[in-house]
N, C-alpha and C positions, 0 to 999 in steps of 0.2 A: 897367109892363113895362120891359124893358131899354132903355137908350138906345143900345145897341150896334147896329152894322149892318155890312154888307160882310163882310170876312174875320173880324170879331170875332163874327159870329153863329153859333149852333149849326148843325149840319148839319140842313137842312130837307128832305132828299130823302124820297121816298115810302118808301124802305127804312128810313130812320132813323125816320120817323114810325111805321111799323109796329112797329119794335123798341120804341119808347117805349110805344106802346099795349099791346103784349104784356107789357112789364115792369110797367106800372101795373096791368093786370088781375091779374097775379100777386100784387102786393102787396095789392090789394083782397081777394083770396081769402085771403091769409095772415093778415089782420088778426084773424080769429077765434082762430086758434092763438096768435098773439102776445099777444092779450088773455088767453087761458087761461094762458099761461106767463110773463106779464109780471113776476111777482115773481121768478121764476127768472132771467129776462134781467136784471132790475135788479140782483140780487145778483152775477151773473156779471160784469157790466160796471162794478160800483161802483168798483174801483180806477181805471179809465179816466175815469169820470165825475168822480171827486174830483180827478184831475189837471187835467182841463179846466177845471172850475169854479174851482179854486185859481188857475190861471194867468190867468184873466180878470180877477182883481182887482176883483170886483164891488162897486158902491157903491149905497146907497139912491138912488132916483129915476131909475135908468137904464132904458132900453128895451132888452130882451134878445130877440133873435130866435134861436129854435132851429129849424134846418132838418132835414128828414128825421127828425122827432122820434119817429116810431113811437108807442109807448105813452106817451111824453112824460116819463118819469121823470127823465132827466138835467136837463131844464129845470125840472122841479118842485123838484128839489134846490136849484136856484139862485134860485127865485122869492122865497124868504124873505130872501135876501141883497140884493135890490134894493128891498125894502119898507123904509119906506113911500115911496109916491110912484112907485115903479118898476113896470113892467109886462113880463110875459113874453108874447111871441107864439110860441105852440106851433104849428108848421106841419108839414105833410106833403103829399105829392102824392096820397096815397090817402085818400079821404074816410072809408073804413071804419076806417083807423088813427086818424083824428081822433076818431071816435066812441069808440074805446077810450080815447084820451087824455082826452076829456071826462069819461068815467065815472070814470077813476082820479083826475082832479083833484077832482071832486066828492066822492069818497070820502075824499080826503086833506084836504078843506077848503081847497083853494088857491083864492083869489079874485082875485089880481092877475094873471090870465092870460086871454088871448083866443085863440081858435083860428082858423086861417086855412089854406085850401088853397093851398100854394105849391109850385112846381117849382123845383129848384135852377138849372136852365139859364135860366129866366125868372122872376126874383123880382118878383112884382107889388107892389112897394113903391116909394115915391119915393126918389130919389137922396139919399144922406147922411141917412137917416131913423132909423137905429138906432145905439145906442152900442156894443153888443157882439153878437157872433154865435157861436153854438155849433152844431157839427155832428158828431155821433158816429156813425161808420160809415155815412155816406151818400154822400159825394162820390165814392168809388171805384166805386160801383155804377151810375152814370149814364153815358149815352152820351158826353157831352162834359164831362168834369170841368174843362177849361180855361174853358169858358163859365161854368160854375158859380162858379169861382174869381173870374172877372171880375165876375160879378153880385154876389157877396158884397162885393167891394171897392167896387162902385158904391153899394150901399145902406148901407155902413158910414160913419159920420161920421168926419171927419178926426181922427186920433189914437185912434180906437176900436180895440178888440182883438177878434181872432177866435181861436177854439180849435177844432181839428178832430182827428178820429181816423180812421185807416184801418188795415187789417190788415197786419201784417208778412208775410214770405214763408211759403209753405206749410209748410216744415220747422219753423218756429217755432210753427205752429198745428195740431198733430196732431188736436185736437178737431174741426176742420173738414176737414182734408185727408185723414184716414184713410178715411172712407167713399168719397170720390172715388177715392183710390188703389186701393181694392179693386175698384171698377168698372172703372178703367182697366186693372188687371192682367188682368182677364178679357175685355177688349176690348168692354165694354159702354158705354164712354164714351171719347171722344178726350181726349188731354191738353189742359189749358186753354190758351187763347191769351192770353198776358199783355198783349197789345195791346187786348183786348176788355174791356168793363165786367165787373166781378166783384170778389169779395172781395179779391183780391190785385193788382188793377190798379195800385195805387200803392205796391206793396211794394218795388220796385227801389231800391237805395241812392241817396239824393239826390232821388228822384222827387217826394216830397211837398213838400220845401223848394223845388224848382224850380217846382212848380205855383203855390205861393203867391207866390214872388218874381216870376215872370213876370206875375202878375196885378196887380203893383204894391204888394204888401205889403212892409213893412220889418221889421227886427229879428226875422227868422224863426228860431225855435228848434224843433228836432225832437228828440224823446226816444222812449223805448219804455217800456211798462208791461206787466207780466206779469199774466195772469189764469189762472184754473183753472176748468175745467168738470167738476164732479163728477157721478157717476151711481152708483146703487146696484149696478149690474151691467152687463154687456155688453148684455144684452137691452134694458134701459132706455135705454142710450145709443143703440142702434140705433132704438128706438121714438121717442125724442126727435128724432133726426136726421131721421127720416122725416117728422115733423110740421113741423119748423122749416126744413128745406132743400128748397125746391121742385125743384131739379135732381136731388138725390138721390132724392127721392120719385118723380119722373117716370121716372127711369131704372129704378128697382126695379120700378115698376108694369108695365113692359114685359117682365119676365123670367119664365121658367118657374119652377116651384117649386124644381127642382134648381139652376137658376142662382142663384136668391135664396139658397138655403142655402149655396152655394159662396162667394158674396160675403160673407155673414154670417160664415162660418168665417174668411175672410181678414181681416175687420175684427177678429175676436177675436184672431187671431194678431198683427196690427199693434198692438193695444192692450195686449198682454201686458206691455210695459215699464212701463205706467202702472196696472197692476191689482194690488191688494193681495191678500194671502192669503185674505181674507174674500170676495173677488170684487168688491169695490167698485172704482170707477175714478175716477182724478183725471187728467184730460187737460189738459196745459198749453196756453197760448196767449200770444201777444204782439201787442200793438197799438202801432202808431206813433201818436204824439201830437204835435201842433204848436200853437204859439201865435205870433201875429204882430200887428203894428200896422198900421193903415191910414194 
């Protein structure tokens, strides 16, 4: 567990604990869908995964920790680069996600991996125990990203490297923001609070670099990588969003049929700039990516 205490500890209030429990339950439920669509998520995130892995400068024999691994595919891409002699720790807070990752690793024939349930705010590993750390699209979702950054610095060996990704601002990510914008337009959802955990919690200029520097990392470099989310048509995009986005699905479930139809029509209007004459959709996105040394 973490060595930190006092002001360095995550918020342990009852309200915070309840929020963490609710978030974990949501990810446990989501694992089935993430497993079903893991190949699509892998293809969508490949440009980001490749950037992160390339910047880690992996070597055979290293111990690599992937945090918030989900289906595990980014770490699996790196596993062969640390062989022989190296090992991947594929971790997630949700046990159901780890089950998905175990199945995918077995199907891919990846053997230099072990799976462990770990939370970003309390990484249950010894101090200075891993050579490199990878975290794609996880740190911005948790209640206390500062605590998570300190924990990654604690478990990383001196001179080790960390690579993380977090989403850029909503306007750079219409694939994710359009469904929410439609709900907000019709008053079915309040505008997001940028101070709260969520996709865009680390999107403000300089925020990701500040997070890593304040945790004690050096040589912090932040860049951006573009991604594209394709869909055969608007209906498929809406269906995929309902499966993959808990907040969108929950909000839509509470609407009447007429209200849902109005929201879907608004989504179609907002996606027109990204819709081809044949009806197919290619929605852009942009991820912030960062690398630093311990």
